[in-house]
N, C-alpha and C positions, 0 to 999 in steps of 0.2 A: 504781228507775224505769228503764224502757226508753227507747230513743231515739224521740222523736216527730218525725215529719216533716210539713211543710206546704208549700204552694205559694203564692207571691206574684207578682202581675204588675202592671206599670205601663207604659203605652205598648207598646214592643216588648221590654221587659226582663222576663225570667223568672228568679225566684229560688227554688231549692229549699233549704228551711231544715230543719236537723236539730238538735233541742233535746234536751239531756241534762243530768242533775244535774251541777253542777260549781262552779267558782269565778268564773264570769263572763267566761271567755275567748271572744272572738268572732274566728273565722277565716273569711275570705272568699276563695274560690278558693285555699285553702291558704296565704294570706298574712294578716298581721295587719290588723285594721280600719284602723289608723292609716296603713298603707302604701297600701291600696286607696282609702281615702277620707281624704285629708289635710285636707280642709276641716271645720272644727268643726261647722258647720251640718248637714252630712250625717251626721256621727257622732252628733249630737244626735237626728236623725230616726230613726236605727237604734236608739238607746237609749230612745226615747220610750215604747214599750210596757212596758219594764221599770220606768221611772220612775213611770208611771201606776199600775202594779199593785204597786209597792213590792217588786219581786223583783230589784233590781240585785245582781249578784254571786252569784245562786243557780243560774244555769244557764249551761252552755257552749253556744255556738252555732257550728255549722259550716254554711257557706252555699256553694252552687254557683250563681253568677249569670252570665247571658249576655244579650247583646243590649242595645240602647238606650244611653243616656249615663249619666253617673255619678249624676245626680239621679233619673232613672227607676229605676236599679238600687237606689239607697238606699231609695226608696219601695216598691219591690217587696219588698225585704228586710224593711222595717217591717211590711208586710201579712202576710208569711209568719210572722214572729215573733209577731204578734198572733194569728193563727189557731192557732199551736202552743200559745200560752199558754191560749187558750180550751179547747183539747183537754185540757190538764192540769187546769184548773179552770173550770167554767162560771160561777163567781162573778166572773171577770174581764171577762166579756162586756159588762155594762152600763158599766163604767168605760171600756173601750176604744171602745165604740160611741158614747159621749157626745162623744169627741174625733174621731170619724169614722175610726177606724183599722180598723174591720171592713168598710169599704166598698171595693170594687174600683173605682178611678177609671176610668170608661169612655171618657174623652177620648183620642182617637187622632188622628194626623195625617190630614188629609183628602187623598184621592187626587188626583193630577194628572189633568186632563181633556184629551182630545185637542183640538187647535185653540187651546190656551192654553199660555202658558209655565209656569204654576204652577196650583195648585188653583183660585184665584179671580182671579188677575191675568190681564188680557187683553192681547193684542198691541195696539200703538198703532193707533188708528183714524184713517184719513185720509178726509175727506169728498170731497176733490177730488184 
């Protein structure tokens, strides 16, 4: 099996995922997953596509991720892994789609407008 690559995005985070046959090693920016994401919840998010498709320990994952915070990066990696697994076998798509892992989350930070301190906050109004 050759290396399969896929792209995952969330907010401003972009993850390039390279999936290959292996023993389940996940390296993110040339570091171990436990080093990059020490929080268990984020590690569970990254492993979720493998758990749903029952492919834990079958593939090695190399990821280049940049931008955003750690939560956005973890969700971008999750989307990239899901897309790569569907490329391997189309049978995985209904399983992943049922849990919403095939959908790119469109929510982004709203832009700041001129004449306001933030996107929706207004400066204090004085009547007199």
